[in-house]
N, C-alpha and C positions, 0 to 999 in steps of 0.2 A: 208504704204511701200512704197507710190508712191515716196515722197521726199528722199528714201533712197539711199545715194551713197557709192558705192563699191569702196575706194578708193586703191591705193597700198599699203600704210600703213595699211589699214585694211586688203585687202590681204595676206601682209608679216606675221602680226601676227597669223592671221587664219591660216596659213600653218605651222608656227612653233609649235603651239597649236597641231594642227593635226596629225603634225609627232610625238610630246610627247605622244600624244594619242593614236593614232592607230597602230603606227609600235613599239612605245617603252612601251605601256603600263602603261603610267603613268597615275593616276587618274585626273579626268577633274579638279578637284578645284586645285590641286598641280601644273597642266601644267599654268593653267589662273594664278596662283599668282607667277610663275617664270616669264612669260613674261611680267606680269604685271610691275614687279619689274624691269626690266630691258629694259623698253622703257618710255621714259616721254608720256603720252596721255593724252587727254583731256577725260574729262566725255563723250561727244557724241563717240569719238573713244571706249572708253573702252565700252560703251553701245552696239555699233555696231559689234565690235568682240565677244561679248558674244553672241548679238543674230545669228549673222553668224555661228559660231562655233556651240551653241546648234544646230540651226536646222540641220546641216548635221550630226551630232552624234545624235541626238534622232532619224535619220531616214537614217541611214549609208548603210545600206543594200540595200536600194531603189537607192540612188546615185551609188553605185556599180553595181548594176543591169543595171540601165540607159547608164554608161558608159564603161560598159561591160568588167570591170575589178577585180581584186582582192584586198584586202585591201591593200597590202603590194606595190601596184602601182599607191597608190592615189595620194601622192605626186608628183610623177614625171609626172602625170596628172592634174595638179593644174590647167592649163590652162582651159581644157574643164569641170572640176568640179566648177569654177566660172562662167561658161557659163551654165549649167545645172542650179546651183544655181537661177542664173539671171532668167532663165526660170520659175522655179519651183515659183518663188516670183512676176511673173508677171512684171517684170523688163527689161529693153533694157539692154544687155551685154557692159558694158563700154569699152572705145577706148584702154586702156593700156592694156585690155587682148584680146591676140591674137584668133582669131577664124575666121571661112569663114560661111557664108551664108549656106553654104550646110551642116555644122558640125550643125546649130541651127538647120535647117531643120530635119537631122537625129534625133537630140535629141528629137525634138517633137514630132517625129512619136512614138520613143520607149516611150516618158511619157505617149502619148495617148494610147498606147497596155498596159499601166500597170494600168489603170483607176481603174479595175474592184477588182483589187490584194489587199484586203483592208487590207490583213496580211501585206503584203509590203507596203501600204500607210502608215501604222501604227507604221514602223518602227520596226518591231516585230521579232526576230532571231527565227527560226524554233522550238528549245529546249525551248524556252520561252513559245511559243503559244500550245507546247503542253500540258506545266506542266499548262499553265491559263486554259485550256480544263477541264484539269482532275481535279482540284482542286474547280475549279468555275463553270465548265458547261456552262449553258444559260447565266451567268451575265459576262462570262468573254469579249465578246467582246466590251461590253460597257466598261470595266474596261480598256481594251487595247487599246481603240481608247482615252480615257484620259488619259492614261500615256503617249501617244503620242505628247501631247500637250504643248508647249512654259510653263515654270512654273511662277507664279504670284509673286510676292514681297511684304512678309508680315513682319512687325516687331511688337513685342510684348512691350507694353509701361512699363518701368521700375517704378511700383507705390512707390517703395520706394523714388522716386525723383521727382515724378510730377504725373498728371493726362494726360488722353487720349487727351483732348479739347486743353490744354495748349501745349501740344508736337505738335499737329497737327499746332499750331500757330508760336512754334518755329521753325519745318520744312520749312514752309511757308516761313521763314522770310529769310531761307537758299535757297530758291527756287525749295524746293523738296515738291511735292504735295503728298498729302494722302487723301486717304477716309476710313470711319469707317469700321467694316466688321459687320454687323446688328450681325449675328448669335454667335459671340464669343466676349464677353467684353475685353478690353483693348488690341485690335489688331488691327492695322491697313495695307491698301494694300495701299504701293506706287506706284504712277500712273505717275511718272516720271520717265526719263533715269538717274536722278540725282546719284552720287557718296555718297553711304550712308556712308560709313564708314571713307570718309573724312570730315565730316559735324560735327561740332561744339556738335550739338547735342547728335553725337553716342561718340565724344571724352568726353563727359562729363556724361556718363553713363545714359542717359534718355531713351535708348531702345537697343533692341538686335532683331537682323533676327531671327525670327522664325515663322514655320507654323501653323495655326489655329488650325490644327487636332492635333499637338503635343501640342499647349497649353490646348487644352481639356484633354489632360491625365494629366496636370498638375491639372487642376481643378475636375477630377476624383477622383484624391486622398484625396482632400478636408483636407489640413492642416490648422492648426489655429497657431497662435500664442502663445508660450509654448511647443507644441508639441515638445518631439523627433524624430526627422525623419531622415532616412537614405536612400539616393541615392545611390544604391549598383552596378552598371553600368552608373557611373557618365558621364566619358568620357571626355570630354572638358568641361562640367557643363551647357550648354543651359538650361536643364530642372531642374537642382541644382539651377540657378540662377531664374527662375521663382516660385520655390518651394519657396526660401527666401524672394520673394517679397510679397508671401502671408502670410508670418511668422511674417512681419512687424518687424523685427531684434528681435523676442522674441521668446526664445526657441533655439534648438539645432540641427543644419542641419549638418551632418555627410555626406559627396560627398565622395565615395570609386573606386578605378578601380585597375586593373591589370597593368597600362602603368602609371610611373612617368608623362611623358612629356604633357600626357593629364592635369595631376591635378596640373601640374607647369602652364600651360596655366589656367584652372579656375581660380587660385589664381589671375592672372593679372586680367582676366573680373571681380572677384569679386569684386577686391578694385575699379574698375572703376565704379561699379553699386551700391558701397557702402552696399555689401551684407555681413555685419558683424558678421553674425551667422552662415557662413559656416565654417567648418572643413574639412581639406581633409585628406586622409589615405590611402595608398598604400596597396592593398591585397597581401601580400608577399608570404602566405601559407593558408591550411583550417584554419589554427589556429588564423587568422584575424577575421574570420565568428565566428568562437566558440566561443571565446572571448567577444561576442556581443551578446549571447543568451538570449531570452525573454526580450531583451534592449528596443525597438523602439517601439513607437505608431503607425509610419507610416512607409510605406517602398515602396519604386519604384524599380521595376527589370524593368527597359529599357533594354532587353536581347540582346545580338547578335543576329541578323537576317539575311536573303537574301536582305532585302533593296530594296524588288519589289514592295513596296506601294510608292516609293519616286523616281521612274524611271525618271518622267519629270526633275528634280533636278539633277539627277546622270546616265543621260543616258548613260554613258560610261561603266554602269556595266554590259549593256546588250553584251558587244561586248569584254570584256575581261575575262569573264570564262564564261561556261555552268553550273550556279548554282545548276543545277537539279543534278549533280555529287556531288558535295560539300552538297546538302542539310540535308542528313540522317547525318552527322556531327555535324552539325549547331542544329538539331531536339535532339540528346543527350545532346548538351552543354545547350540547353534552359532547358530541361528538370530537369539537372543537377543542373543549379543556382536555378530552382525554388523551386526543393527539399530542396537543402542545405542551402538557404540563406532564406528563411521563417521562419527558426529557431531563426532569430535575431525579431522575431516580438512577442511581448506581446499577452497574453491570452487580447480578445477586440480591441486587435489591427486588422488595415487594411493593405493590401497590394494591390498593382497595378502591374499587369503584363502586360506589354507593348512592340510592335512590331512596325518598320515601314512596315508592311510586309499585306499584304491581303490576304495570303494564310491561308486557314482553318488549314493543317497541323501544323502551326507554333503559331495557333493562338486559337481556341476553343478545337480544337483535344487537346493541349496540356494542358488547363485546364481541360477536361473534364478525360485526365490519371490521374493528380495530384489530383483531390477531389477524385477518385476511389480510390486511395491508401492513400489519407490521412483525416479521418473521422473527423478531427478535424478543419477542415477548411470548410468554407461555401462561396456558391458562392451567392455575393450581387446584382451585375449587370456586363454588359460589351457593349462593343459597336465596332463594324468594321466601322471606317471613310474611305467610299467609294469615290475615285478620281470622279467616274462617275457621282455620288448623289451630291457631295460638292463642287466640283472643287478644294476641298483641295490635299493635298499630302492622299497618304494612312495609316491607321494605323489602331492599334488594342489593345484595352486593357480592361482588367478584373478584377474587383475589390472583394477581397476577405478577410473575416474574419477569424481570429482566435478563435474559440469557447471554446477550451480547449488547456493546456498544450503536 
């Protein structure tokens, strides 16, 4: 951090993104996309902006408390915001940011007074801390702290086009450094600030950005070449592409979703990855599911969820809404998908139910309820991927087998 330079261009872009995210409730990834499309930025500037914005959004309530303002006043207090950011990151405040020594002294005093407030230091809103304690009890503080950290960058090797060692060498040739992730095969951690998506390796479909925890879900489904596989909540297809690589272009992979634009994105990604065995299908009604009754060997249900396991990557979710309010509707939707979509599975076939949440109510509790009501299924294995224990994003998966029709 000692070499970091908070330039006027970085400050300008940071404020524009914060204005979209905090004041206009734009999703962080969309705010980044809009800003980066409208400015010619170097790779270093791109990385710097992402770093500054991420650090502020992850702990927005801490910054607001130090500044003694509400979120709607953040932009008009941007000079003070950057002064506080510099103090918290042990940097001198740049000369182009207006400030006085008295301001710096006052901010440092407030920062010192808040050091023992661990909930605030973890950038955790009250509703989330209450929910975390209710669901995870003594495990919650460690998970809360882990979810407040900056996310690492990981990529999954597209084994349809190459292997891990070859990809590392190709990335190195483009100035991108990567290291192996020992616990998860075919995953690399990117350790440089390079722009991944401008690389020739990405354009040629040699990798996709994906967290190791997400890759572990793919591994759990254990698809084989020749299988018929359905990814029933495919979205833009990150997991579909991973499953296709396991299948080695043999067999049929049906990627389904209720939103056509996501499936259109998947088609583009599949072409780049040479995942030729992926077929997309829009879910237009319950008939779409019923027509596939008892038809598939493997089924992935990556269901809509709170996303509370991936707050490192999507910290804006903490501030856009109180998810404890919408959670009951999500739980009902998850249970409905689990009940209706598993009808597509053959006898002897296996399904993985997955979320990017670490809350038991979305995970183990859903599986327990399903098994109690469906004696024709058995639980094979399950896992909660803990951010505190692994450093990865947080996920849950449970693998079930259909015993009888």
